[in-house]
Structures are given as structure tokens and as C-alpha cells.
Backbone as CSV, one residue per row, in Angstrom:
resi,resn,N_x,N_y,N_z,CA_x,CA_y,CA_z,C_x,C_y,C_z
1,MET,-176.791,-46.302,140.677,-177.127,-45.204,139.773,-176.602,-43.889,140.338
2,LYS,-175.912,-43.127,139.505,-175.404,-41.827,139.907,-176.524,-40.790,139.891
3,ARG,-176.297,-39.694,140.613,-177.300,-38.627,140.614,-177.548,-38.114,139.206
4,SER,-176.482,-38.000,138.445,-176.612,-37.479,137.090,-177.381,-38.429,136.181
5,ASP,-177.529,-39.699,136.610,-178.240,-40.689,135.808,-179.712,-40.815,136.182
6,LEU,-180.147,-40.078,137.210,-181.519,-40.228,137.676,-182.536,-39.837,136.611
7,LYS,-182.120,-39.010,135.663,-183.039,-38.638,134.575,-183.455,-39.854,133.759
8,ASN,-182.648,-40.925,133.835,-182.942,-42.136,133.081,-183.769,-43.140,133.883
9,ALA,-184.079,-42.802,135.125,-184.873,-43.709,135.953,-186.244,-43.913,135.318
10,LYS,-186.618,-45.151,135.120,-187.911,-45.458,134.497,-188.954,-45.861,135.530
11,ARG,-188.576,-46.690,136.469,-189.523,-47.183,137.477,-189.230,-46.491,138.801
12,ILE,-190.182,-45.693,139.267,-189.960,-44.815,140.415,-190.992,-45.105,141.496
13,ILE,-190.514,-45.231,142.725,-191.402,-45.392,143.873,-191.372,-44.112,144.696
14,ILE,-192.539,-43.608,145.041,-192.665,-42.419,145.879,-193.326,-42.845,147.185
15,LYS,-192.593,-42.668,148.287,-193.143,-43.014,149.582,-193.539,-41.739,150.319
16,LEU,-194.764,-41.713,150.806,-195.293,-40.544,151.505,-195.455,-40.862,152.985
17,GLY,-194.839,-40.038,153.834,-195.000,-40.202,155.270,-196.313,-39.619,155.749
18,THR,-196.719,-40.026,156.945,-197.970,-39.526,157.518,-197.962,-38.004,157.618
19,ASN,-196.824,-37.437,158.039,-196.756,-35.988,158.199,-196.792,-35.256,156.867
20,THR,-196.488,-35.956,155.778,-196.574,-35.355,154.453,-198.022,-35.288,153.985
21,ILE,-198.811,-36.262,154.375,-200.205,-36.343,153.939,-201.129,-35.506,154.808
22,LEU,-200.843,-35.470,156.120,-201.748,-34.831,157.055,-201.273,-33.452,157.475
23,SER,-202.228,-32.538,157.671,-201.986,-31.268,158.323,-202.788,-31.262,159.615
24,ASP,-202.742,-30.181,160.360,-203.506,-30.118,161.609,-205.009,-30.213,161.354
25,GLU,-205.419,-29.845,160.142,-206.843,-29.850,159.807,-207.301,-31.162,159.195
26,GLY,-206.377,-32.027,158.836,-206.736,-33.289,158.199,-205.868,-33.549,156.991
27,ILE,-206.405,-34.228,155.981,-205.650,-34.548,154.777,-205.273,-33.269,154.045
28,ASN,-204.024,-33.183,153.618,-203.537,-32.013,152.890,-203.868,-32.190,151.408
29,PHE,-204.991,-31.630,150.986,-205.455,-31.816,149.620,-204.541,-31.138,148.604
30,THR,-203.900,-30.060,148.987,-202.985,-29.375,148.070,-201.841,-30.305,147.675
31,LYS,-201.294,-31.013,148.656,-200.194,-31.933,148.363,-200.654,-33.119,147.530
32,LEU,-201.832,-33.643,147.839,-202.336,-34.773,147.048,-202.575,-34.358,145.608
33,ASP,-203.087,-33.163,145.406,-203.303,-32.669,144.045,-201.978,-32.512,143.315
34,ARG,-200.988,-31.937,143.984,-199.681,-31.746,143.363,-199.023,-33.085,143.067
35,LEU,-199.172,-34.038,143.978,-198.619,-35.380,143.763,-199.251,-36.026,142.533
36,ALA,-200.566,-35.911,142.412,-201.260,-36.495,141.260,-200.766,-35.874,139.961
37,TYR,-200.556,-34.560,139.970,-200.045,-33.866,138.776,-198.643,-34.366,138.421
38,VAL,-197.792,-34.490,139.422,-196.420,-34.959,139.189,-196.425,-36.368,138.603
39,CYS,-197.203,-37.255,139.208,-197.237,-38.638,138.731,-197.786,-38.723,137.317
40,ALA,-198.844,-37.953,137.018,-199.414,-37.955,135.666,-198.393,-37.460,134.649
41,SER,-197.627,-36.442,135.023,-196.602,-35.900,134.124,-195.511,-36.923,133.872
42,LEU,-195.089,-37.633,134.918,-194.050,-38.650,134.766,-194.528,-39.792,133.875
43,ILE,-195.775,-40.186,134.043,-196.333,-41.249,133.208,-196.373,-40.810,131.750
44,GLN,-196.694,-39.547,131.502,-196.686,-39.023,130.134,-195.291,-39.104,129.520
45,GLU,-194.262,-39.027,130.365,-192.882,-39.099,129.886,-192.417,-40.546,129.707
46,GLY,-193.309,-41.493,129.962,-192.961,-42.895,129.786,-192.436,-43.577,131.024
47,LYS,-192.524,-42.926,132.182,-192.040,-43.521,133.417,-193.166,-44.291,134.106
48,GLU,-192.785,-45.202,134.984,-193.733,-45.982,135.766,-193.640,-45.533,137.219
49,VAL,-194.787,-45.322,137.839,-194.816,-44.745,139.180,-195.593,-45.637,140.129
50,VAL,-195.005,-45.873,141.302,-195.644,-46.606,142.388,-195.646,-45.693,143.611
51,ILE,-196.738,-45.692,144.354,-196.810,-44.908,145.583,-196.937,-45.845,146.771
52,VAL,-196.097,-45.639,147.778,-196.255,-46.303,149.070,-196.723,-45.229,150.040
53,SER,-197.931,-45.388,150.530,-198.571,-44.319,151.292,-198.804,-44.713,152.741
54,SER,-198.245,-43.941,153.644,-198.613,-44.036,155.050,-199.886,-43.223,155.261
55,GLY,-200.343,-43.173,156.498,-201.422,-42.252,156.836,-202.766,-42.866,157.146
56,ALA,-202.946,-44.176,156.891,-204.277,-44.756,157.097,-204.723,-44.647,158.553
57,ILE,-203.844,-44.996,159.475,-204.225,-44.923,160.889,-204.415,-43.467,161.307
58,GLY,-203.549,-42.574,160.828,-203.684,-41.163,161.162,-204.980,-40.571,160.636
59,VAL,-205.295,-40.864,159.368,-206.536,-40.357,158.772,-207.747,-40.931,159.500
60,GLY,-207.697,-42.242,159.775,-208.809,-42.866,160.482,-208.989,-42.315,161.884
61,SER,-207.867,-42.037,162.555,-207.943,-41.484,163.905,-208.598,-40.108,163.897
62,MET,-208.242,-39.303,162.908,-208.864,-37.985,162.804,-210.355,-38.096,162.496
63,GLU,-210.689,-39.028,161.595,-212.096,-39.220,161.243,-212.899,-39.669,162.459
64,LEU,-212.267,-40.454,163.328,-212.930,-40.957,164.527,-212.749,-40.022,165.726
65,ASN,-212.207,-38.824,165.443,-212.050,-37.771,166.464,-211.130,-38.187,167.610
66,GLU,-210.094,-38.955,167.274,-209.087,-39.311,168.271,-208.066,-38.189,168.369
67,ALA,-207.685,-37.832,169.578,-206.731,-36.741,169.762,-205.298,-37.199,169.530
68,ASN,-205.024,-38.477,169.764,-203.676,-39.007,169.651,-203.686,-40.325,168.877
69,TYR,-202.496,-40.786,168.537,-202.351,-42.084,167.875,-202.924,-43.166,168.779
70,PRO,-203.799,-44.032,168.265,-204.400,-45.067,169.117,-203.344,-45.992,169.700
71,THR,-203.548,-46.385,170.939,-202.536,-47.164,171.645,-202.828,-48.662,171.648
72,THR,-204.090,-49.054,171.511,-204.411,-50.482,171.535,-204.435,-51.037,170.106
73,ILE,-204.135,-52.312,169.987,-204.133,-52.967,168.677,-205.509,-52.865,168.021
74,ALA,-206.550,-53.105,168.794,-207.904,-53.069,168.237,-208.246,-51.687,167.694
75,ASP,-207.875,-50.647,168.422,-208.168,-49.288,167.970,-207.338,-48.931,166.730
76,GLN,-206.108,-49.416,166.681,-205.281,-49.192,165.488,-205.887,-49.877,164.273
77,GLN,-206.391,-51.090,164.465,-207.024,-51.816,163.365,-208.253,-51.068,162.860
78,ALA,-209.070,-50.591,163.793,-210.284,-49.869,163.415,-209.943,-48.580,162.680
79,ALA,-208.965,-47.832,163.200,-208.572,-46.579,162.556,-208.013,-46.825,161.166
80,SER,-207.224,-47.893,161.021,-206.654,-48.219,159.717,-207.734,-48.564,158.708
81,ALA,-208.698,-49.380,159.129,-209.766,-49.783,158.219,-210.557,-48.582,157.733
82,VAL,-210.858,-47.652,158.635,-211.593,-46.440,158.258,-210.721,-45.533,157.399
83,GLY,-209.487,-45.316,157.841,-208.599,-44.377,157.154,-208.188,-44.824,155.770
84,GLN,-207.960,-46.119,155.579,-207.537,-46.613,154.265,-208.621,-46.369,153.223
85,THR,-209.870,-46.561,153.610,-210.985,-46.301,152.695,-211.029,-44.834,152.286
86,LEU,-210.874,-43.947,153.267,-210.896,-42.510,152.970,-209.719,-42.110,152.079
87,LEU,-208.534,-42.625,152.425,-207.337,-42.288,151.655,-207.478,-42.676,150.191
88,MET,-207.919,-43.892,149.940,-208.028,-44.359,148.561,-209.066,-43.568,147.785
89,GLY,-210.129,-43.151,148.452,-211.116,-42.316,147.785,-210.522,-41.006,147.318
90,HIS,-209.690,-40.400,148.167,-209.045,-39.137,147.795,-208.000,-39.336,146.706
91,TYR,-207.194,-40.388,146.836,-206.212,-40.664,145.785,-206.908,-40.853,144.446
92,SER,-207.955,-41.646,144.433,-208.672,-41.914,143.188,-209.225,-40.633,142.585
93,ARG,-209.786,-39.770,143.425,-210.389,-38.536,142.928,-209.351,-37.596,142.321
94,PHE,-208.245,-37.394,143.011,-207.234,-36.454,142.518,-206.519,-36.990,141.285
95,PHE,-206.189,-38.261,141.284,-205.478,-38.833,140.132,-206.387,-38.897,138.912
96,LYS,-207.662,-39.197,139.141,-208.594,-39.273,138.025,-208.725,-37.924,137.324
97,TYR,-208.599,-36.838,138.078,-208.671,-35.498,137.496,-207.601,-35.314,136.425
98,TYR,-206.443,-35.954,136.619,-205.342,-35.855,135.658,-205.318,-37.052,134.699
99,GLY,-206.402,-37.795,134.667,-206.519,-38.880,133.702,-205.782,-40.143,134.054
100,VAL,-205.493,-40.351,135.345,-204.731,-41.519,135.783,-205.570,-42.351,136.749
101,ASN,-205.593,-43.652,136.537,-206.258,-44.568,137.465,-205.263,-45.061,138.504
102,VAL,-205.795,-45.388,139.687,-204.970,-45.952,140.752,-205.546,-47.298,141.151
103,GLY,-204.691,-48.135,141.729,-205.129,-49.441,142.225,-204.523,-49.706,143.587
104,GLN,-205.309,-50.220,144.508,-204.855,-50.451,145.875,-204.220,-51.828,146.024
105,ILE,-203.056,-51.870,146.688,-202.422,-53.137,147.066,-202.038,-53.042,148.538
106,LEU,-202.606,-53.911,149.359,-202.281,-53.961,150.775,-201.433,-55.204,151.030
107,LEU,-200.292,-55.013,151.671,-199.331,-56.104,151.851,-199.111,-56.432,153.321
108,THR,-198.768,-57.683,153.570,-198.238,-58.105,154.854,-196.912,-58.818,154.598
109,ARG,-196.103,-58.914,155.615,-194.743,-59.432,155.454,-194.742,-60.867,154.919
110,ASP,-195.690,-61.682,155.398,-195.692,-63.072,154.978,-195.972,-63.227,153.490
111,VAL,-196.669,-62.248,152.893,-196.977,-62.321,151.464,-195.705,-62.288,150.629
112,VAL,-194.749,-61.446,151.012,-193.528,-61.310,150.205,-192.451,-62.302,150.616
113,ASP,-192.697,-63.067,151.673,-191.711,-64.041,152.135,-191.871,-65.413,151.493
114,TYR,-192.980,-65.626,150.784,-193.228,-66.918,150.150,-193.201,-66.768,148.635
115,PRO,-192.479,-67.653,147.937,-192.259,-67.490,146.490,-193.532,-67.325,145.671
116,GLN,-194.570,-68.135,145.940,-195.771,-68.075,145.112,-196.520,-66.764,145.297
117,SER,-196.714,-66.351,146.551,-197.419,-65.095,146.798,-196.576,-63.901,146.366
118,LEU,-195.252,-64.010,146.501,-194.379,-62.947,146.022,-194.519,-62.781,144.512
119,GLN,-194.563,-63.890,143.810,-194.748,-63.824,142.364,-196.093,-63.188,142.016
120,ASN,-197.118,-63.484,142.797,-198.428,-62.885,142.560,-198.367,-61.368,142.725
121,VAL,-197.629,-60.910,143.735,-197.469,-59.469,143.946,-196.748,-58.840,142.758
122,GLN,-195.682,-59.489,142.310,-194.924,-58.957,141.169,-195.780,-58.874,139.919
123,VAL,-196.555,-59.908,139.653,-197.419,-59.910,138.467,-198.461,-58.814,138.573
124,ALA,-199.059,-58.660,139.753,-200.087,-57.633,139.937,-199.525,-56.244,139.683
125,MET,-198.356,-55.953,140.254,-197.786,-54.621,140.090,-197.296,-54.390,138.664
126,ASP,-196.669,-55.392,138.072,-196.213,-55.252,136.688,-197.389,-55.003,135.748
127,THR,-198.504,-55.689,135.999,-199.680,-55.513,135.146,-200.261,-54.122,135.293
128,LEU,-200.367,-53.634,136.518,-200.871,-52.273,136.747,-199.976,-51.249,136.055
129,LEU,-198.670,-51.400,136.210,-197.740,-50.432,135.625,-197.771,-50.480,134.101
130,ARG,-197.890,-51.673,133.557,-197.965,-51.794,132.098,-199.191,-51.086,131.548
131,ARG,-200.253,-51.063,132.335,-201.489,-50.404,131.911,-201.550,-48.945,132.366
132,LYS,-200.424,-48.435,132.848,-200.298,-47.034,133.281,-201.232,-46.702,134.441
133,ILE,-201.435,-47.691,135.293,-202.199,-47.520,136.528,-201.204,-47.413,137.675
134,VAL,-201.418,-46.469,138.582,-200.498,-46.249,139.692,-200.904,-47.122,140.882
135,PRO,-200.065,-48.098,141.273,-200.356,-48.874,142.483,-200.173,-48.000,143.728
136,ILE,-201.174,-48.009,144.603,-201.068,-47.341,145.899,-200.895,-48.441,146.937
137,ILE,-199.724,-48.506,147.544,-199.376,-49.619,148.429,-199.313,-49.144,149.879
138,ASN,-199.820,-49.976,150.757,-199.712,-49.720,152.183,-199.622,-51.068,152.888
139,GLU,-199.121,-51.040,154.104,-199.190,-52.250,154.914,-200.640,-52.471,155.324
140,ASN,-201.059,-53.711,155.353,-202.429,-54.029,155.729,-202.548,-54.015,157.252
141,ASP,-202.604,-52.808,157.819,-202.568,-52.652,159.272,-203.790,-53.236,159.975
142,ALA,-204.861,-53.439,159.239,-206.058,-54.008,159.868,-205.862,-55.469,160.249
143,VAL,-204.890,-56.144,159.620,-204.664,-57.568,159.920,-203.225,-57.882,160.283
144,ALA,-202.271,-56.994,159.909,-200.857,-57.252,160.203,-200.549,-56.762,161.607
145,VAL,-200.572,-57.669,162.565,-200.436,-57.307,163.970,-199.240,-58.026,164.567
146,GLU,-198.309,-57.267,165.091,-197.073,-57.834,165.634,-197.353,-58.847,166.739
147,GLU,-198.321,-58.523,167.595,-198.592,-59.399,168.727,-199.189,-60.741,168.292
148,LEU,-199.869,-60.768,167.150,-200.471,-62.000,166.678,-199.467,-62.890,165.967
149,ASN,-198.617,-62.256,165.156,-197.657,-63.057,164.375,-196.573,-62.130,163.873
150,HIS,-195.362,-62.280,164.409,-194.282,-61.371,164.036,-193.878,-61.517,162.583
151,GLN,-194.365,-62.581,161.928,-194.029,-62.782,160.523,-194.908,-61.954,159.584
152,THR,-195.952,-61.293,160.089,-196.897,-60.631,159.201,-196.620,-59.139,159.029
153,LYS,-195.796,-58.540,159.877,-195.706,-57.086,159.904,-194.353,-56.577,159.412
154,PHE,-194.382,-55.552,158.527,-193.157,-54.888,158.097,-192.635,-53.976,159.201
155,GLY,-193.548,-53.314,159.906,-193.165,-52.436,161.002,-193.249,-50.969,160.662
156,ASP,-192.894,-50.609,159.439,-192.977,-49.220,159.010,-192.965,-49.180,157.493
157,ASN,-193.512,-48.099,156.946,-193.628,-48.007,155.491,-192.352,-47.552,154.808
158,ASP,-191.379,-47.051,155.566,-190.068,-46.778,154.971,-189.428,-48.101,154.537
159,THR,-189.430,-49.065,155.457,-188.900,-50.385,155.130,-189.726,-51.035,154.024
160,LEU,-191.045,-50.913,154.124,-191.917,-51.490,153.102,-191.585,-50.930,151.723
161,SER,-191.383,-49.626,151.636,-191.105,-49.016,150.333,-189.808,-49.545,149.737
162,ALA,-188.796,-49.775,150.582,-187.526,-50.311,150.094,-187.685,-51.759,149.641
163,ILE,-188.489,-52.523,150.367,-188.735,-53.910,149.976,-189.488,-53.958,148.652
164,VAL,-190.455,-53.064,148.472,-191.181,-52.991,147.208,-190.226,-52.622,146.082
165,ALA,-189.314,-51.685,146.348,-188.320,-51.304,145.334,-187.493,-52.510,144.908
166,LYS,-187.161,-53.347,145.878,-186.384,-54.554,145.573,-187.222,-55.559,144.786
167,ILE,-188.477,-55.714,145.168,-189.357,-56.691,144.523,-189.565,-56.367,143.055
168,ILE,-189.811,-55.083,142.747,-190.149,-54.717,141.363,-188.953,-54.143,140.608
169,GLU,-187.771,-54.196,141.236,-186.537,-53.716,140.615,-186.675,-52.262,140.162
170,ALA,-187.101,-51.428,141.098,-187.245,-50.002,140.808,-185.881,-49.360,140.623
171,ASP,-185.855,-48.301,139.843,-184.615,-47.555,139.645,-184.375,-46.548,140.765
172,LEU,-185.473,-46.006,141.295,-185.346,-44.930,142.284,-186.482,-45.000,143.284
173,LEU,-186.126,-44.830,144.556,-187.091,-44.654,145.632,-186.917,-43.247,146.189
174,VAL,-188.008,-42.496,146.208,-188.001,-41.167,146.802,-188.883,-41.201,148.039
175,ILE,-188.298,-40.935,149.200,-189.062,-40.862,150.438,-189.323,-39.398,150.750
176,LEU,-190.574,-38.999,150.656,-190.974,-37.632,150.972,-191.349,-37.584,152.450
177,SER,-190.634,-36.763,153.183,-190.770,-36.743,154.634,-191.051,-35.313,155.113
178,ASP,-191.015,-35.124,156.435,-191.187,-33.787,156.995,-189.834,-33.148,157.309
179,VAL,-188.750,-33.751,156.816,-187.407,-33.180,156.955,-186.760,-33.135,155.574
180,ASP,-185.744,-32.305,155.423,-185.086,-32.124,154.129,-184.135,-33.253,153.773
181,GLY,-183.842,-34.116,154.730,-182.907,-35.198,154.507,-182.243,-35.577,155.814
182,LEU,-181.095,-36.238,155.730,-180.336,-36.638,156.918,-179.385,-35.516,157.310
183,TYR,-179.480,-35.078,158.554,-178.596,-34.038,159.088,-177.565,-34.653,160.035
184,ASP,-176.480,-33.935,160.221,-175.447,-34.435,161.136,-175.842,-34.287,162.597
185,SER,-176.896,-33.516,162.858,-177.494,-33.414,164.191,-178.934,-32.953,164.013
186,ASN,-179.687,-32.963,165.075,-181.106,-32.630,164.992,-181.292,-31.152,164.647
187,PRO,-181.812,-30.815,163.459,-181.965,-29.413,163.069,-182.998,-28.662,163.907
188,GLN,-183.883,-29.391,164.594,-184.851,-28.745,165.464,-184.211,-28.272,166.760
189,GLN,-183.072,-28.851,167.070,-182.366,-28.480,168.293,-181.082,-27.711,168.020
190,ASN,-180.507,-27.919,166.844,-179.241,-27.269,166.491,-179.409,-26.467,165.205
191,PRO,-179.452,-25.148,165.294,-179.635,-24.323,164.086,-178.475,-24.423,163.107
192,ASN,-177.333,-24.963,163.553,-176.164,-25.105,162.682,-176.023,-26.511,162.107
193,ALA,-177.060,-27.318,162.257,-177.018,-28.680,161.720,-176.825,-28.646,160.209
194,GLN,-175.994,-29.564,159.700,-175.672,-29.601,158.278,-176.346,-30.798,157.604
195,LEU,-176.936,-30.534,156.438,-177.558,-31.603,155.660,-176.476,-32.465,155.014
196,ILE,-176.608,-33.774,155.151,-175.678,-34.711,154.530,-176.093,-34.908,153.079
197,ASP,-175.193,-34.642,152.139,-175.544,-34.681,150.722,-175.673,-36.107,150.202
198,GLN,-174.702,-36.977,150.529,-174.693,-38.336,149.993,-174.246,-39.319,151.058
199,VAL,-174.793,-40.522,150.977,-174.417,-41.604,151.890,-174.288,-42.886,151.079
200,SER,-173.197,-43.614,151.284,-173.011,-44.880,150.569,-172.821,-46.051,151.519
201,GLU,-172.876,-45.776,152.827,-172.712,-46.841,153.816,-173.337,-46.377,155.126
202,ILE,-174.076,-47.266,155.780,-174.695,-46.927,157.064,-173.717,-47.303,158.170
203,THR,-172.931,-46.339,158.594,-171.948,-46.549,159.650,-172.570,-46.222,161.011
204,ASP,-171.827,-46.505,162.070,-172.297,-46.154,163.412,-172.498,-44.644,163.523
205,GLU,-171.629,-43.885,162.877,-171.745,-42.430,162.917,-173.028,-41.967,162.238
206,ILE,-173.338,-42.574,161.099,-174.578,-42.230,160.396,-175.781,-42.607,161.243
207,GLN,-175.723,-43.767,161.895,-176.827,-44.195,162.750,-177.074,-43.201,163.877
208,GLN,-176.011,-42.627,164.419,-176.146,-41.672,165.509,-176.839,-40.390,165.064
209,MET,-176.809,-40.123,163.767,-177.449,-38.913,163.247,-178.965,-39.055,163.129
210,ALA,-179.451,-40.292,163.206,-180.881,-40.533,163.025,-181.670,-39.868,164.145
211,MET,-182.780,-39.244,163.743,-183.630,-38.547,164.705,-184.785,-39.436,165.127
212,GLY,-185.529,-38.957,166.105,-186.650,-39.719,166.644,-187.914,-39.575,165.840
213,LYS,-188.989,-40.076,166.419,-190.286,-40.131,165.759,-190.843,-38.734,165.570
214,GLY,-191.749,-38.602,164.610,-192.340,-37.305,164.284,-193.564,-36.997,165.104
215,SER,-194.692,-36.747,164.456,-195.889,-36.268,165.123,-196.598,-37.394,165.859
216,GLU,-197.717,-37.033,166.487,-198.504,-38.010,167.214,-199.055,-39.101,166.304
217,PHE,-199.226,-38.802,165.025,-199.807,-39.773,164.112,-198.746,-40.444,163.249
218,SER,-197.487,-40.223,163.542,-196.399,-40.807,162.755,-195.774,-41.966,163.512
219,THR,-195.395,-43.025,162.793,-194.743,-44.175,163.431,-193.275,-44.285,163.057
220,GLY,-192.827,-43.509,162.102,-191.458,-43.632,161.621,-190.546,-42.544,162.154
221,GLY,-189.395,-42.415,161.532,-188.389,-41.444,161.892,-187.205,-41.675,160.986
222,MET,-186.113,-40.968,161.226,-184.951,-41.136,160.369,-184.337,-42.523,160.514
223,ALA,-184.452,-43.136,161.680,-183.876,-44.465,161.879,-184.500,-45.483,160.925
224,THR,-185.814,-45.420,160.735,-186.448,-46.367,159.820,-186.057,-46.075,158.373
225,LYS,-185.744,-44.829,158.073,-185.308,-44.482,156.713,-183.900,-45.013,156.456
226,LEU,-183.079,-45.052,157.476,-181.761,-45.669,157.315,-181.889,-47.182,157.135
227,ASN,-182.871,-47.783,157.795,-183.134,-49.210,157.560,-183.516,-49.441,156.105
228,ALA,-184.332,-48.528,155.563,-184.720,-48.620,154.153,-183.490,-48.492,153.259
229,ALA,-182.589,-47.592,153.625,-181.376,-47.397,152.830,-180.532,-48.673,152.793
230,GLU,-180.476,-49.382,153.911,-179.699,-50.619,153.934,-180.279,-51.658,152.987
231,VAL,-181.606,-51.679,152.855,-182.230,-52.582,151.884,-181.875,-52.138,150.467
232,ILE,-181.939,-50.844,150.223,-181.644,-50.304,148.896,-180.211,-50.622,148.486
233,PHE,-179.295,-50.617,149.436,-177.889,-50.904,149.133,-177.685,-52.328,148.609
234,THR,-178.650,-53.198,148.815,-178.535,-54.577,148.322,-179.123,-54.721,146.920
235,THR,-179.566,-53.621,146.330,-180.221,-53.641,145.022,-179.479,-52.714,144.057
236,ASP,-180.032,-52.579,142.859,-179.504,-51.619,141.887,-180.245,-50.286,141.958
237,SER,-181.076,-50.115,142.977,-181.849,-48.885,143.128,-181.044,-47.822,143.858
238,SER,-181.546,-46.597,143.790,-181.018,-45.488,144.573,-182.152,-44.924,145.414
239,LEU,-181.787,-44.151,146.420,-182.767,-43.583,147.346,-182.481,-42.113,147.568
240,VAL,-183.530,-41.300,147.546,-183.430,-39.898,147.936,-184.432,-39.647,149.044
241,ILE,-183.972,-39.079,150.151,-184.850,-38.652,151.238,-184.887,-37.136,151.229
242,THR,-186.079,-36.572,151.140,-186.187,-35.124,151.076,-187.539,-34.675,151.612
243,SER,-187.746,-33.385,151.655,-188.989,-32.820,152.165,-190.145,-33.084,151.216
244,GLY,-191.309,-33.384,151.801,-192.509,-33.582,151.013,-193.398,-32.362,150.968
245,SER,-192.857,-31.192,151.314,-193.688,-29.982,151.337,-194.241,-29.645,149.959
246,ASP,-193.498,-29.980,148.901,-193.968,-29.772,147.532,-193.524,-30.961,146.684
247,PRO,-194.440,-31.884,146.383,-194.057,-33.086,145.631,-193.431,-32.806,144.269
248,SER,-193.598,-31.613,143.726,-192.989,-31.303,142.423,-191.472,-31.259,142.509
249,ILE,-190.927,-31.348,143.713,-189.471,-31.425,143.867,-188.928,-32.671,143.177
250,ILE,-189.791,-33.655,142.944,-189.371,-34.875,142.255,-188.847,-34.557,140.860
251,PHE,-189.420,-33.555,140.199,-188.923,-33.150,138.885,-187.453,-32.750,138.968
252,ASP,-187.098,-32.002,140.018,-185.718,-31.542,140.183,-184.789,-32.697,140.545
253,ILE,-185.295,-33.637,141.344,-184.495,-34.816,141.674,-184.121,-35.573,140.412
254,LEU,-185.084,-35.722,139.507,-184.839,-36.457,138.267,-183.953,-35.680,137.299
255,LYS,-183.748,-34.400,137.550,-182.792,-33.623,136.759,-181.373,-33.793,137.281
256,GLY,-181.229,-34.505,138.406,-179.910,-34.728,138.986,-179.466,-33.653,139.950
257,GLU,-180.390,-32.777,140.360,-180.019,-31.697,141.272,-179.745,-32.248,142.670
258,SER,-178.901,-31.553,143.398,-178.513,-31.983,144.746,-179.609,-31.607,145.734
259,ILE,-180.569,-32.484,145.869,-181.726,-32.261,146.735,-181.785,-33.387,147.756
260,GLY,-182.002,-33.010,149.009,-182.111,-34.011,150.062,-180.814,-34.777,150.258
261,THR,-180.948,-35.983,150.757,-179.811,-36.881,150.942,-179.932,-38.034,149.957
262,PHE,-178.876,-38.250,149.188,-178.854,-39.263,148.132,-178.110,-40.487,148.652
263,PHE,-178.807,-41.621,148.692,-178.214,-42.877,149.150,-177.918,-43.744,147.928
264,HIS,-176.678,-44.198,147.815,-176.247,-44.987,146.667,-175.178,-45.975,147.103
265,ARG,-175.011,-47.010,146.345,-173.956,-47.979,146.661,-172.586,-47.377,146.420
266,LYS,-171.591,-47.896,147.084,-170.223,-47.432,146.871,-169.839,-47.571,145.403
267,GLY,-169.190,-46.545,144.890,-168.796,-46.554,143.494,-169.677,-45.682,142.636
268,ASP,-170.932,-45.421,143.097,-171.833,-44.510,142.389,-171.887,-43.195,143.132
269,LYS,-171.807,-42.087,142.413,-171.825,-40.763,143.036,-172.670,-39.807,142.216
């Protein structure tokens, strides 16, 4: 799909990073409210919206007064269980204000690797979308543990969002992050770093541009977003990585404006 065709995107996935959801004080309610407004507006226009939300462990850690990201598997599980409950309560409250219901779907890698369970996931999401309910998807961190079974864990929600896009044949994946997109060098270290407008292939040079992990409560980085892009390249979907400071930027993305970094297959521009 070309940038100019994004206005025709019907099925849209919005992935929110931990740093997009959290501020130093906790959950950023202003962003959640704006996100709910954007999604409600898109649904009114006849579009279908799915959210892949990070932040459960970060929210849970803050609720449990942890100063840093938990280091043990058990503590991560506990923080996720607490944080996911809080997150869904806030999502439900803000979306309900705009007349939209949400539904929680927690996934593990093994669920999408088996045909029968994969079909169950597809039916569940298709049914929610048909009824204009927004699926809120996250990895089931309380049970998906790498040390227990490497087949159960996606590893990061950037990859998860791309896999979901492939599963439901989404037209567009928008990853809202704490950066404006992919830069040719680290903009925090180089004030002359240039934003890359479009990418159609993940080359060694592009890989070298990937930056490291974000805050103490973040598990991803630009490298995981490039992994997501490689998944997207195997589908008919497109990907935009941009800043999540104001979720209403999605309106401009759907107008075809040059925002963030646009990932597309060769031949589409």
C-alpha cells in the first residue's frame, strides 16, 4: 500500500509502547483519552481498530512501588498480573466515554503457532471488530516465560503487533513510540541525525541505525521495530513508526502525510 492509499485503510492496528503509556507520574491519562477519541472517530468512519498495548509490567511495577523494571521472572509475572488489570480498567473507562467497548485478548506464541487455536484467535478478533468492539491485545506475560518454554513467548510487543497484523490481514500497523521514527543515527547523541522517510528493505545499513532500549520500564527499541517491519514485508500491510506524543497524529497518517518512517514492500511508495 502506498502512502497516498492509506486513506483507504480499513483495518488498522495501533501499537502503544510502554513509554507512550507511562509518564514519570504513572499512566498518561491525557494520551489514553486522546487515543480513545481517535479510535472512536475512526470507527465512526467505518474503520476497524485493534490496539496492541505494552505497559502491563511497567504499570504493575509502579503500582507495587518498584523503582526499576523487575529482574526476576516471578516479579515480572506478578507485576504483569497487577498491571494488566489496571490497564484494562483505564482503557474501558476512557473508551466507554466515547461510546466504544473494548475486549481483552492475551496471547502467547504457541496459540498462534497451531492451526486450531490460531483460527480461534481469528474468529474472536473478527467477531469483536464486526461488533465495533476494539480488541486490546497484549502478550500474556503472567504465563509466557522464556525460561519455561521458548515456544510460548513473542519477546516484544512490536513483533506481536506485526504478527497480529498478519493474522487478521490488517491494512496498516502504526507503532506509536517515544521517537519520531527511524533515524540514520541516534538523535539523542547526534543533533544532526536525519529521519528516514521510507524503508522497503531491512539492510545491514538499516540495522545499524537501530537504537537501544528506552526507559527502565521499556523492553523494546528500534531493533524490535525493524523485526516487526520484516514481518510486515511478508504481508500486504504497511507500517508507520512515529511519535506517540499525540495519538491524533494517526489522522494525518491516514491522510497520506509524510509522518514518521513508512515501511512498505518494494514497488509501493
